[in-house]
C-alpha positions, 0 to 999 in steps of 0.5 A, spaced: 500 500 500 502 506 498 500 513 501 499 519 497 499 526 500 495 531 496 494 538 497 490 544 495 484 540 492 479 546 492 473 543 489 477 541 483 474 534 482 476 533 475 483 535 476 484 530 482 481 524 478 486 526 473 492 526 478 490 520 481 490 516 474 497 519 473 499 516 479 496 509 478 492 510 484 488 503 486 483 502 492 489 499 496 492 506 496 491 511 502 490 518 500 491 523 505 488 530 503 492 536 506 492 543 506 486 547 503 480 543 501 
């Protein structure tokens, strides 16, 4: 399992989806949202 730290989402769900796809995210990974949401 990997832990991915992502900051400053600011309601940009399509950009978040693109970032997770670029990282090769899988359901086994943990995503931690940090910074401004």
